[in-house]
C-alpha positions in Angstrom: -0.1 0.0 -0.2 1.4 3.8 -0.6 1.7 6.1 1.9 0.6 9.8 2.3 3.6 11.3 0.6 2.6 8.9 -2.5 -1.1 10.1 -2.8 0.7 13.6 -1.9 2.2 13.2 -4.9 -0.7 12.1 -7.4 -2.4 14.8 -5.5 -0.2 17.8 -6.5 -0.5 16.4 -10.4 -4.2 16.6 -10.2 -3.5 20.5 -8.8 -5.3 19.2 -5.5 -4.1 20.0 -2.5 -5.0 17.6 0.5 -7.8 19.0 1.2 -8.8 17.0 4.3 -10.7 19.9 6.3 -13.9 19.8 4.3 -16.0 16.9 3.4 -15.8 18.2 -0.2 -12.1 18.1 -0.4 -12.0 14.5 0.9 -14.9 13.1 -1.4 -12.8 14.5 -4.1 -9.6 12.7 -2.7 -11.5 9.5 -2.5 -13.0 9.6 -5.9 -9.5 11.0 -7.2 -7.8 8.2 -5.8 -10.1 5.3 -7.4 -10.0 7.1 -10.6 -6.5 7.0 -10.9 -6.6 3.2 -10.5 -9.0 3.0 -13.3 -5.9 4.8 -15.4 -3.3 2.4 -14.6 -2.4 4.0 -11.4 -2.6 1.2 -8.5 -2.0 3.1 -4.5 -2.8 0.2 -3.4 -6.2 1.2 -1.9 -9.2 -1.1 -2.2 -12.5 0.4 -2.5 -16.0 -0.9 -1.9 -19.5 0.6 -1.9 -20.4 3.4 0.2 -23.2 6.0 0.7 -20.9 8.1 -2.3 -20.2 5.7 -4.1 -16.3 4.1 -4.1 -14.6 4.3 -0.9 -11.5 3.5 0.8 -10.9 3.4 4.7 -7.4 2.3 4.1 -7.1 5.5 2.7 -8.6 7.2 4.6 -6.8 6.0 7.5 -3.7 6.7 5.9 -4.2 10.2 5.2 -5.3 11.0 8.6 -3.8 8.9 10.9 -0.1 8.8 9.5 2.3 11.6 10.5 2.4 13.7 7.3 6.0 13.1 5.6 8.3 16.4 5.8 9.6 17.6 2.5 8.4 18.1 -1.2 6.2 14.9 -2.7 8.0 12.4 -4.8 8.3 12.7 -8.4 6.3 11.0 -10.4 7.6 8.7 -13.1 6.6 9.6 -16.7 3.9 6.8 -16.9 2.2 7.8 -13.5 1.9 11.5 -15.4 0.6 10.1 -18.7 -2.3 8.5 -16.5 -2.7 11.8 -14.4 -3.1 13.5 -18.0 -5.0 11.2 -19.2 -7.4 10.9 -16.3 -7.3 15.0 -16.6 -8.4 14.8 -20.0 -11.3 12.5 -19.3 -12.8 14.6 -16.7 -12.2 18.3 -17.9 -14.0 21.1 -15.8 -15.4 17.9 -13.7 -12.1 17.1 -11.9 -12.7 20.4 -9.9 -16.6 19.2 -8.8 -16.8 17.0 -5.8 -20.6 16.2 -7.0 -18.8 15.7 -10.8 -16.8 13.2 -9.5 -19.1 11.3 -7.4 -21.4 10.5 -10.0 -18.7 10.0 -12.9 -16.6 7.4 -10.1 -19.7 6.2 -8.9 -21.0 4.7 -12.4 -17.4 3.6 -13.7 -17.6 1.5 -10.3 -21.1 -0.3 -11.2 -20.3 -0.8 -14.6 -16.9 -2.2 -13.8 -17.9 -4.5 -10.4 -21.6 -3.9 -10.1 -23.2 -7.4 -9.0 -25.7 -9.7 -11.4 -28.5 -6.5 -10.0 -27.0 -4.3 -12.4 -26.0 -6.5 -15.2 -28.0 -3.5 -17.4 -27.6 0.2 -18.0 -31.1 0.7 -17.3 -30.9 -1.2 -14.1 -27.2 1.1 -13.0 -29.3 3.9 -13.8 -32.5 2.9 -12.1 -29.9 2.0 -8.7 -28.4 5.6 -8.7 -31.4 7.8 -8.9 -32.7 6.2 -6.2 -29.4 5.8 -4.0 -28.4 9.2 -5.2 -31.8 11.9 -5.3 -28.9 14.5 -5.4 -28.5 13.6 -9.3 -31.3 13.7 -11.5 -31.9 11.4 -15.0 -30.5 14.1 -17.0 -27.3 14.3 -15.0 -26.8 10.7 -14.7 -27.4 10.0 -18.6 -24.9 12.6 -19.6 -21.9 11.2 -16.9 -22.9 8.2 -18.7 -22.7 9.6 -22.4 -19.0 10.7 -20.8 -18.4 7.4 -19.9 -19.2 5.7 -23.6 -17.7 8.3 -25.3 -14.2 8.1 -23.7 -13.9 4.5 -25.0 -11.9 3.6 -22.0 -14.6 1.0 -20.5 -15.6 -0.8 -23.5 -15.1 -4.2 -22.6 -17.2 -3.4 -19.6 -20.0 -1.9 -21.3 -20.1 -4.1 -23.9 -21.0 -6.7 -20.8 -23.9 -4.9 -19.8 -27.7 -6.1 -21.4 
């Protein structure tokens, strides 16, 4: 598992400060670390479904319970920087919105790891519509379209009925 210094290096590359003081900041960190794995950077944190979508208690513990290392975050490798840039390009302005990140990452998580109960686009959207009433159908559909148009999760999307 990575440590707070590794996470800090990626957050810096994404243009975030370690926003632990607000719920919105913590949500952005959680969703960004999950999405980094989708783009090829596995920091070793495992996520499961929780109220706001994929959540890693281990990441929370690492960021809150460990003493923050002194000195600058480590430098990212060329491959890690490539993944960060691909993620930034995919997200665009959504990178700066905790709500947009929550919705996109929740959809990606359900598309990739949803149970047999969520084996179609309609079932996933119906679930999210009920589980996340602060998003409307148009927002969910727009996020779905963004995921489809990225071409990144083509195989997973093709498995859905």
